[in-house]
LOTI-982409 format. One line per field, with one value per atom (N, C-alpha, C, O): x, y, z; residue number from 1; atom name. Coordinates in steps of 0.2 Angstrom, whole numbers, plus 5000, padded with zeros to 4 digits. Example, Ala and Ser with C-alpha at 12.3 -4.5 7.8 and 13.67 -1.06 7.14 Angstrom:
c1	[5066, 5062, 5066, 5071, 5064, 5068, 5064, 5067]
c2	[4972, 4978, 4984, 4983, 4989, 4995, 5000, 5006]
c3	[5039, 5039, 5039, 5042, 5035, 5036, 5039, 5040]
seq	[1, 1, 1, 1, 2, 2, 2, 2]
atom	[N, CA, C, O, N, CA, C, O]
This chain:
c1	[5003, 5000, 5004, 5002, 5010, 5015, 5017, 5019, 5017, 5018, 5013, 5015, 5008, 5004, 5005, 5002, 5010, 5011, 5016, 5022, 5015, 5019, 5019, 5016, 5024, 5025, 5019, 5017, 5015, 5008, 5004, 4999, 5003, 4999, 5001, 4997, 5007, 5010, 5007, 5004, 5009, 5006, 4999, 4997, 4996, 4988, 4986, 4981, 4988, 4987, 4988, 4985, 4994, 4996, 4993, 4991, 4990, 4986, 4979, 4977, 4977, 4970, 4970, 4966, 4976, 4976, 4976, 4975, 4979, 4980, 4974, 4974, 4969, 4965, 4967, 4965, 4972, 4975, 4974, 4971, 4975, 4975, 4982, 4987, 4982, 4989, 4993, 4999, 4990, 4995, 4998, 5002, 4996, 4999, 5005, 5009, 5007, 5012, 5018, 5017, 5024, 5030, 5033, 5032, 5038, 5042, 5047, 5048, 5049, 5053, 5051, 5054, 5045, 5042, 5042, 5041, 5043, 5043, 5035, 5032, 5034, 5027, 5025, 5019, 5029, 5028, 5026, 5022, 5029, 5026, 5019, 5015, 5018, 5010, 5004, 4998, 5009, 5004, 5003, 4998, 5008, 5008, 5011, 5016, 5007, 5009, 5011, 5012, 5012, 5014, 5009, 5010, 5003, 4998, 4996, 4994, 4997, 4995, 5000, 4999, 5007, 5012, 5011, 5012, 5009, 5007, 5002, 5003, 4997, 4992, 4995, 4992, 4999, 5002, 5006, 5005, 5011, 5015, 5010, 5011, 5004, 5000, 4997, 4998, 4995, 4992, 4998, 4997, 5004, 5009, 5011, 5010, 5012, 5012, 5007, 5010, 5000, 4996, 4997, 4996, 4999, 5001, 5008, 5009, 5012, 5018, 5024, 5030, 5024, 5029, 5032, 5029, 5037, 5040, 5044, 5050, 5040, 5043, 5041, 5036, 5045, 5044, 5042, 5042, 5039, 5038, 5045, 5044, 5050, 5057, 5058, 5060, 5057, 5059, 5057, 5061, 5051, 5047, 5048, 5049, 5049, 5048, 5054, 5054, 5061, 5067, 5068, 5072, 5064, 5065, 5058, 5056, 5054, 5047, 5046, 5042, 5049, 5048, 5045, 5047, 5041, 5039, 5046, 5046, 5050, 5055, 5059, 5061, 5061, 5065, 5061, 5063, 5054, 5049, 5051, 5052, 5050, 5050, 5056, 5056, 5062, 5068, 5069, 5073, 5064, 5064, 5060, 5062, 5053, 5049, 5050, 5048, 5053, 5054, 5057, 5055, 5064, 5067, 5064, 5066, 5059, 5055, 5048, 5045, 5047, 5042, 5043, 5049, 5039, 5039, 5042, 5043]
c2	[4994, 5000, 5006, 5011, 5006, 5012, 5014, 5020, 5010, 5012, 5018, 5021, 5018, 5024, 5031, 5036, 5031, 5037, 5040, 5037, 5046, 5050, 5057, 5059, 5061, 5068, 5072, 5076, 5071, 5075, 5072, 5076, 5066, 5064, 5067, 5069, 5067, 5071, 5078, 5080, 5082, 5088, 5089, 5093, 5085, 5084, 5084, 5087, 5079, 5077, 5083, 5085, 5087, 5092, 5098, 5102, 5099, 5105, 5104, 5109, 5098, 5097, 5099, 5102, 5096, 5097, 5105, 5107, 5109, 5116, 5120, 5126, 5118, 5120, 5125, 5131, 5122, 5126, 5122, 5116, 5125, 5123, 5119, 5122, 5113, 5111, 5114, 5115, 5117, 5121, 5126, 5129, 5128, 5134, 5132, 5136, 5126, 5123, 5121, 5116, 5124, 5123, 5118, 5117, 5115, 5109, 5112, 5108, 5118, 5122, 5125, 5127, 5126, 5132, 5129, 5123, 5131, 5129, 5128, 5133, 5122, 5120, 5123, 5125, 5124, 5127, 5135, 5138, 5138, 5145, 5145, 5149, 5140, 5139, 5136, 5136, 5135, 5133, 5127, 5125, 5122, 5115, 5114, 5117, 5111, 5110, 5104, 5100, 5102, 5096, 5090, 5085, 5092, 5088, 5086, 5080, 5091, 5088, 5084, 5080, 5086, 5082, 5074, 5069, 5073, 5066, 5063, 5057, 5067, 5064, 5062, 5056, 5065, 5064, 5056, 5051, 5057, 5051, 5045, 5039, 5045, 5039, 5038, 5032, 5041, 5040, 5036, 5030, 5039, 5036, 5029, 5023, 5029, 5022, 5017, 5011, 5019, 5015, 5012, 5006, 5017, 5014, 5010, 5008, 5009, 5005, 5009, 5006, 5015, 5019, 5020, 5023, 5018, 5017, 5024, 5024, 5030, 5037, 5038, 5035, 5043, 5046, 5053, 5056, 5056, 5062, 5066, 5072, 5064, 5068, 5068, 5073, 5063, 5064, 5069, 5073, 5071, 5077, 5083, 5088, 5083, 5089, 5094, 5100, 5090, 5092, 5096, 5100, 5094, 5096, 5097, 5093, 5103, 5104, 5106, 5111, 5104, 5105, 5099, 5093, 5100, 5094, 5090, 5084, 5095, 5091, 5087, 5081, 5090, 5085, 5079, 5074, 5080, 5076, 5068, 5062, 5071, 5066, 5063, 5057, 5066, 5063, 5057, 5052, 5059, 5054, 5048, 5042, 5050, 5045, 5040, 5034, 5043, 5039, 5032, 5026, 5034, 5026, 5021, 5016, 5024, 5019, 5015, 5011, 5018, 5016, 5008, 5006, 5003, 4997, 4992, 4986]
c3	[5000, 5000, 5000, 4998, 5003, 5003, 4996, 4995, 4991, 4984, 4982, 4977, 4985, 4983, 4985, 4982, 4989, 4992, 4988, 4987, 4985, 4980, 4983, 4988, 4981, 4983, 4982, 4987, 4977, 4976, 4981, 4983, 4983, 4988, 4995, 4998, 4996, 5002, 5002, 5007, 4998, 4996, 4998, 5002, 4995, 4995, 5003, 5005, 5006, 5013, 5018, 5022, 5016, 5021, 5019, 5024, 5013, 5011, 5015, 5019, 5014, 5018, 5025, 5027, 5028, 5035, 5038, 5043, 5032, 5033, 5030, 5031, 5026, 5023, 5018, 5018, 5014, 5009, 5002, 5003, 4996, 4990, 4989, 4989, 4988, 4987, 4981, 4982, 4977, 4973, 4975, 4972, 4982, 4985, 4989, 4991, 4990, 4994, 4990, 4986, 4990, 4985, 4990, 4996, 4986, 4989, 4995, 4999, 4995, 4998, 5004, 5009, 5004, 5009, 5017, 5017, 5022, 5028, 5030, 5031, 5031, 5033, 5040, 5042, 5044, 5051, 5050, 5054, 5045, 5044, 5041, 5042, 5038, 5035, 5041, 5040, 5047, 5053, 5054, 5058, 5051, 5053, 5061, 5062, 5065, 5071, 5073, 5068, 5079, 5081, 5080, 5078, 5083, 5082, 5074, 5073, 5070, 5063, 5060, 5057, 5062, 5060, 5062, 5059, 5069, 5072, 5067, 5065, 5066, 5060, 5055, 5052, 5051, 5046, 5047, 5044, 5052, 5054, 5055, 5052, 5058, 5059, 5052, 5051, 5048, 5042, 5038, 5037, 5037, 5033, 5036, 5033, 5042, 5047, 5045, 5043, 5044, 5042, 5035, 5034, 5030, 5023, 5023, 5018, 5029, 5029, 5028, 5028, 5029, 5029, 5036, 5040, 5038, 5045, 5046, 5044, 5048, 5049, 5056, 5059, 5058, 5065, 5065, 5060, 5071, 5071, 5071, 5068, 5073, 5074, 5065, 5062, 5061, 5054, 5051, 5047, 5052, 5050, 5053, 5049, 5059, 5063, 5062, 5062, 5060, 5060, 5053, 5053, 5048, 5042, 5039, 5036, 5041, 5039, 5032, 5032, 5026, 5019, 5016, 5018, 5010, 5007, 5003, 5001, 5002, 4998, 5003, 5002, 5008, 5014, 5016, 5017, 5017, 5019, 5014, 5015, 5009, 5002, 5003, 5003, 5004, 5005, 5009, 5009, 5016, 5021, 5018, 5019, 5016, 5015, 5008, 5008, 5003, 4997, 4998, 4996, 5002, 5002, 5006, 5006, 5010, 5015, 5011, 5013, 5004, 5001, 4999, 4997, 4998, 4994, 4998, 4996]
seq	[1, 1, 1, 1, 2, 2, 2, 2, 3, 3, 3, 3, 4, 4, 4, 4, 5, 5, 5, 5, 6, 6, 6, 6, 7, 7, 7, 7, 8, 8, 8, 8, 9, 9, 9, 9, 10, 10, 10, 10, 11, 11, 11, 11, 12, 12, 12, 12, 13, 13, 13, 13, 14, 14, 14, 14, 15, 15, 15, 15, 16, 16, 16, 16, 17, 17, 17, 17, 18, 18, 18, 18, 19, 19, 19, 19, 20, 20, 20, 20, 21, 21, 21, 21, 22, 22, 22, 22, 23, 23, 23, 23, 24, 24, 24, 24, 25, 25, 25, 25, 26, 26, 26, 26, 27, 27, 27, 27, 28, 28, 28, 28, 29, 29, 29, 29, 30, 30, 30, 30, 31, 31, 31, 31, 32, 32, 32, 32, 33, 33, 33, 33, 34, 34, 34, 34, 35, 35, 35, 35, 36, 36, 36, 36, 37, 37, 37, 37, 38, 38, 38, 38, 39, 39, 39, 39, 40, 40, 40, 40, 41, 41, 41, 41, 42, 42, 42, 42, 43, 43, 43, 43, 44, 44, 44, 44, 45, 45, 45, 45, 46, 46, 46, 46, 47, 47, 47, 47, 48, 48, 48, 48, 49, 49, 49, 49, 50, 50, 50, 50, 51, 51, 51, 51, 52, 52, 52, 52, 53, 53, 53, 53, 54, 54, 54, 54, 55, 55, 55, 55, 56, 56, 56, 56, 57, 57, 57, 57, 58, 58, 58, 58, 59, 59, 59, 59, 60, 60, 60, 60, 61, 61, 61, 61, 62, 62, 62, 62, 63, 63, 63, 63, 64, 64, 64, 64, 65, 65, 65, 65, 66, 66, 66, 66, 67, 67, 67, 67, 68, 68, 68, 68, 69, 69, 69, 69, 70, 70, 70, 70, 71, 71, 71, 71, 72, 72, 72, 72, 73, 73, 73, 73, 74, 74, 74, 74, 75, 75, 75, 75, 76, 76, 76, 76, 77, 77, 77, 77, 78, 78, 78, 78]
atom	[N, CA, C, O, N, CA, C, O, N, CA, C, O, N, CA, C, O, N, CA, C, O, N, CA, C, O, N, CA, C, O, N, CA, C, O, N, CA, C, O, N, CA, C, O, N, CA, C, O, N, CA, C, O, N, CA, C, O, N, CA, C, O, N, CA, C, O, N, CA, C, O, N, CA, C, O, N, CA, C, O, N, CA, C, O, N, CA, C, O, N, CA, C, O, N, CA, C, O, N, CA, C, O, N, CA, C, O, N, CA, C, O, N, CA, C, O, N, CA, C, O, N, CA, C, O, N, CA, C, O, N, CA, C, O, N, CA, C, O, N, CA, C, O, N, CA, C, O, N, CA, C, O, N, CA, C, O, N, CA, C, O, N, CA, C, O, N, CA, C, O, N, CA, C, O, N, CA, C, O, N, CA, C, O, N, CA, C, O, N, CA, C, O, N, CA, C, O, N, CA, C, O, N, CA, C, O, N, CA, C, O, N, CA, C, O, N, CA, C, O, N, CA, C, O, N, CA, C, O, N, CA, C, O, N, CA, C, O, N, CA, C, O, N, CA, C, O, N, CA, C, O, N, CA, C, O, N, CA, C, O, N, CA, C, O, N, CA, C, O, N, CA, C, O, N, CA, C, O, N, CA, C, O, N, CA, C, O, N, CA, C, O, N, CA, C, O, N, CA, C, O, N, CA, C, O, N, CA, C, O, N, CA, C, O, N, CA, C, O, N, CA, C, O, N, CA, C, O, N, CA, C, O, N, CA, C, O, N, CA, C, O, N, CA, C, O, N, CA, C, O]
């Protein structure tokens, strides 16, 4: 199931949590500046764990951009 996760899917899930249009979020913007908080990050971690991606809160909180998240997530797929 993890192979269904793409950078665009990640962008869409983050945008949904922030009540933003996915096209507004660029790969290199700091998502904390967009209002992403620890509760929302944990929501994403749990969603992705259910999809089989072994990721931690720290993996995401340390580097809160879509580009950096994808660098962490992509190798864990499949």
